[in-house]
C-alpha positions in Angstrom: -41.0 5.7 15.6 -38.1 3.6 14.4 -39.1 4.6 10.8 -38.5 8.2 11.9 -35.0 7.4 13.0 -34.4 5.7 9.6 -35.7 8.9 7.9 -33.3 11.0 9.9 -30.3 8.9 8.8 -31.4 8.6 5.1 -33.4 11.7 4.2 -31.4 14.5 5.8 -28.3 15.4 4.0 -25.7 15.2 6.7 -23.4 17.7 5.0 -26.2 20.3 4.9 -27.0 19.7 8.5 -23.4 19.9 9.7 -23.0 23.2 7.8 -26.2 24.8 9.1 -26.2 23.7 12.7 -22.5 23.3 13.5 -20.8 25.8 11.2 -18.9 23.2 9.2 -17.4 24.4 5.9 -16.9 22.2 2.8 -13.4 21.6 1.6 -14.2 21.2 -2.1 -10.6 20.4 -3.1 -10.3 17.5 -0.6 -13.8 16.1 -1.2 -14.8 13.6 -3.8 -17.9 12.1 -5.4 -18.4 9.7 -2.5 -17.0 11.7 0.4 -17.2 15.2 1.8 -14.5 16.7 3.9 -15.8 19.4 6.2 -14.1 21.5 8.9 -15.3 24.1 11.4 -14.1 27.7 10.8 -11.7 27.5 13.8 -10.4 24.1 12.6 -11.1 22.5 15.9 -13.5 19.9 14.4 -13.0 18.0 11.1 -15.2 15.2 9.7 -15.6 13.1 6.6 -19.1 12.4 5.4 -20.0 9.4 3.3 -23.2 7.5 2.2 -23.4 3.8 2.8 -25.2 1.1 0.7 -28.1 1.2 3.1 -28.7 4.8 2.2 -27.5 6.1 5.6 -25.4 9.2 5.7 -22.4 8.5 8.0 -19.5 10.5 9.3 -16.2 10.0 11.1 -14.0 12.5 12.9 -10.4 13.0 11.7 -9.3 13.9 15.2 -11.3 11.4 17.4 -11.7 7.8 16.3 -14.6 7.3 18.8 -16.5 10.1 17.2 -18.4 8.6 14.3 -21.8 7.3 13.2 -25.1 8.8 11.9 -26.6 12.3 12.1 -27.9 11.2 15.5 -24.4 10.5 16.8 -23.1 13.8 15.3 -25.6 15.7 17.4 -25.3 13.7 20.6 -21.5 13.7 20.5 -21.5 17.5 20.3 -24.6 18.6 22.3 -25.1 15.6 24.8 -28.8 15.5 24.0 -31.2 12.7 24.7 -32.6 10.7 21.8 -36.0 12.5 22.4 -34.3 15.9 22.2 -32.5 14.8 19.0 -35.8 13.8 17.4 -37.2 17.3 18.2 -34.3 19.0 16.5 -34.4 16.8 13.4 -38.2 16.7 12.7 -38.3 20.1 11.0 -35.6 18.9 8.6 -37.8 16.1 7.3 -40.3 18.8 6.2 -39.0 19.8 2.8 -41.1 23.0 2.9 -39.1 24.2 5.9 -36.6 26.9 5.0 -33.2 26.4 6.6 -31.9 29.9 6.2 -28.6 29.1 7.9 -27.5 26.8 5.0 -24.7 29.1 3.6 -23.7 27.4 0.4 -24.5 24.4 -1.8 -23.4 21.1 -0.5 -23.3 18.5 -3.3 -24.9 15.1 -3.2 -22.8 12.1 -2.3 -22.5 8.8 -4.2 -22.7 5.6 -2.3 -19.4 4.4 -0.9 -18.3 0.8 -0.2 -17.0 -0.4 3.1 -13.5 -0.6 1.6 -13.7 3.0 0.3 -14.7 4.2 3.8 -11.8 2.2 5.4 -9.3 3.8 3.0 -10.7 7.3 3.7 -10.4 6.8 7.4 -6.7 5.8 7.1 -6.0 8.5 4.5 -7.4 11.2 6.7 -5.3 10.1 9.7 -2.0 10.6 7.7 0.3 13.5 8.1 2.2 15.3 5.3 5.8 14.0 5.0 8.6 16.6 5.4 11.6 14.2 5.8 12.2 10.5 5.8 15.1 8.3 6.7 13.8 5.6 4.3 13.7 8.0 1.3 17.1 9.5 2.4 18.5 6.0 2.1 17.0 6.0 -1.4 18.9 9.3 -2.1 15.7 11.3 -2.2 16.5 14.4 -0.2 14.4 16.8 1.8 14.7 19.5 -0.9 12.7 17.2 -3.2 10.0 16.4 -0.6 9.5 20.1 0.1 9.3 21.0 -3.5 5.9 22.6 -4.3 5.4 19.9 -7.0 5.0 17.2 -4.3 3.7 19.1 -1.3 0.7 17.2 0.2 1.2 14.3 -2.2 3.4 12.2 0.1 2.2 11.1 3.5 3.4 9.3 6.6 1.5 7.0 8.9 1.8 6.2 12.6 4.1 3.3 11.8 6.5 5.6 9.9 5.4 4.1 6.5 5.8 6.4 3.6 2.4 6.6 1.9 1.6 7.6 -1.7 -2.2 8.1 -2.1 -3.6 6.6 -5.3 -6.7 8.2 -6.9 -9.4 7.1 -9.3 -12.7 8.7 -10.5 -14.1 8.7 -6.9 -11.0 10.1 -5.1 -8.6 8.2 -3.0 -8.8 4.5 -3.9 -5.6 3.1 -2.4 -2.5 3.8 -0.4 0.9 2.7 -1.6 3.1 2.2 1.5 6.9 1.9 1.6 9.3 1.2 4.4 12.5 -0.7 4.8 10.7 -4.0 5.1 7.2 -3.3 3.8 5.4 -2.5 0.6 1.7 -2.9 -0.1 -1.2 -1.0 -1.6 -4.4 -0.9 -3.6 -3.7 0.6 -7.0 -5.0 3.6 -8.8 -2.8 6.4 -9.9 -0.4 8.5 -7.8 0.1 12.1 -9.1 2.1 15.1 -8.1 0.6 18.5 -7.9 -0.5 20.1 -11.2 -0.1 23.7 -12.3 -1.6 25.6 -15.2 1.8 26.4 -16.5 2.8 22.7 -16.9 3.9 21.6 -20.4 4.9 18.0 -19.8 4.0 14.9 -17.7 6.5 12.2 -16.8 5.0 8.8 -16.1 6.9 6.3 -14.1 6.3 2.9 -12.6 6.7 4.0 -9.0 6.4 7.3 -7.1 10.0 6.9 -5.9 11.1 6.9 -9.5 9.1 10.1 -10.1 10.9 11.7 -7.1 14.3 10.4 -8.4 13.7 11.6 -11.9 12.8 15.1 -10.6 15.9 15.1 -8.4 18.2 14.1 -11.3 16.8 16.3 -14.1 14.7 19.0 -12.3 12.6 19.6 -15.4 10.5 22.8 -15.3 6.8 22.9 -15.8 6.5 19.1 -15.4 4.0 17.1 -13.5 4.4 13.4 -12.5 2.2 10.3 -12.3 2.8 6.7 -11.3 0.7 3.5 -11.4 2.9 1.5 -9.0 3.7 -1.3 -11.5 1.2 -3.7 -12.9 -1.2 -2.7 -15.7 -5.0 -3.0 -15.5 -8.1 -1.4 -17.0 -8.2 1.1 -14.1 -4.5 1.9 -14.8 -5.3 2.6 -18.5 -8.2 4.8 -17.6 -6.4 6.9 -15.1 -3.2 7.3 -17.2 -5.4 8.6 -20.1 -7.2 11.0 -17.8 -3.9 12.3 -16.4 -2.6 13.0 -19.9 -5.8 14.6 -21.1 -6.4 16.7 -18.0 -4.6 19.5 -19.7 -4.2 20.2 -23.4 -0.8 20.2 -25.1 1.1 18.2 -22.6 4.2 16.4 -23.8 4.3 12.8 -22.4 7.6 11.3 -21.2 7.6 7.6 -20.4 10.3 7.0 -17.8 9.8 3.3 -17.2 12.3 0.7 -15.8 15.0 -0.5 -18.1 13.7 -4.0 -18.4 11.2 -6.2 -20.3 8.3 -5.0 -18.2 9.2 -1.4 -18.8 9.1 -1.9 -22.5 5.8 -3.7 -22.2 4.4 -0.7 -20.3 5.7 1.5 -23.1 3.7 -0.5 -25.7 0.6 -0.4 -23.5 0.8 3.4 -23.0 1.5 4.2 -26.7 -1.4 2.0 -27.8 -3.6 3.8 -25.2 -2.7 7.3 -26.4 -2.4 6.6 -30.1 -5.6 8.4 -31.0 -4.6 11.5 -29.0 -2.6 14.4 -30.5 0.3 14.2 -28.0 4.1 14.0 -28.3 5.5 10.9 -26.6 9.2 10.5 -25.6 10.8 7.5 -23.9 13.5 8.1 -21.4 15.0 4.9 -20.0 17.7 4.7 -17.3 21.2 4.0 -18.5 22.1 0.3 -19.2 23.8 -0.2 -15.8 20.6 0.9 -13.9 17.2 -0.7 -13.7 15.2 2.3 -12.7 15.6 6.0 -12.0 16.1 5.5 -8.3 19.1 3.3 -9.2 20.4 6.2 -11.2 20.0 8.6 -8.4 21.7 6.4 -5.9 24.6 5.6 -8.2 24.9 9.3 -9.0 25.0 10.3 -5.3 27.5 7.5 -4.5 
């Protein structure tokens, strides 16, 4: 009988079950290769579904930290059934010949997630969108920049009032760059602004705050932004190249810090993109400033 419980957890696609039995809908834009974001039509229930290394489908609720676990927990937490009653509900799902007519749309397979990835997803989905920040105000980044459609949904805030810039890799959110008056820490990937089909350029900076500062200072049209948070790695190179090649014909502007490290990043990036047919410009801060936030602050003052 315990083998049956294992089959429930491993062989029944939790996303398909959640859609068919509890009217969850897939948010394709927020989902990734190793996580599905699903929400009920009335938005009263929102869960993240992953698949662990033991093959179990697992979920956790965005709204209730105590609501998490396997498909068995999903059912018991919503219907208050006994384990025997849960078995009766799930047995037909183990029979692949059974037609589940209430599956409304295709739910994609999920790649295995690591414990670290699940931990980051839990934190990320507990964050709120940022609309104003005393910390960024002190860095001369005003509310009008934060509310610009270019950055909507790309800057978050946590329960400790840390400003959070989500970093992405091939699998979705891979790290969270956090800033506050006395704190900075994160796992690196690539932070990006929103992208639009009309974009003609991409500005690459060392930090997201420099991206916001550059935008506040120059307000270029049809321009997206990306930042790797300082420090170059194989993942950095891969994600920068993907960001540049995501759309054809983008002009690349390297807006790195005005120091030795910034010029080293310029060399790295130019070598990375040398085989691509792209125009690359370098735009360094003036000599008296180290980065674009220094320029913004000095301009305001």
